[in-house]
Steps between C-alpha positions, in 0.01 A plus 500: 500500500340542157172336598412781739438749218249273329159531658173395347199719563178343620322608182756316287437179696128532442557537126733200494230281654264614226746393232328162468171672424648790305282418199183546705637813659613666178180404318286652775715813539475554122122468522500755780714762323285466188166487687417869460584493129826692521846406618691784663878543502502408872303183433735406217802551727341278764435225243858527370642486854306183579583348161873560549485372857336178382734459200241554230609603153366856479432466127272202569304704754381732220269231363347450842456874536308510173280213621442682828401821319257302284348335811611160375671386821322297766569531873711207615570412860708230667336262749733605781324759721821675605604540135151627413529771764838607364363523146202704620745732680701547178177570312391753763836674469461509121146637530614775734812614309318809374362564852145420396322173444258511207164324497642236263800442725276474806277244323802291402634510858165390640493219244845364591431513873214252454710245309 
């Protein structure tokens, strides 16, 4: 039957659960990619992938990117502990896209883990 060919990966499920807190997640991922003062092509692709996944208008994301680059965003976290952990995991992935975590990225990660 046709249903057999449609399988949902575990990672997709995790992202779906985050949909309710996508604003927190995207905000914090943007802060992370901009933390070291430069946004690489890989980081931009990651942001675009998440934005598309969460149905954001990519043109609207540009404004947030500019705010992130100017250090005008504030870390935001949901109350739910499970959701917090997922957001931290997304931020860690963003920090490690270039295979090295900068001092600024490390500081930001430490900061969010205490929230």
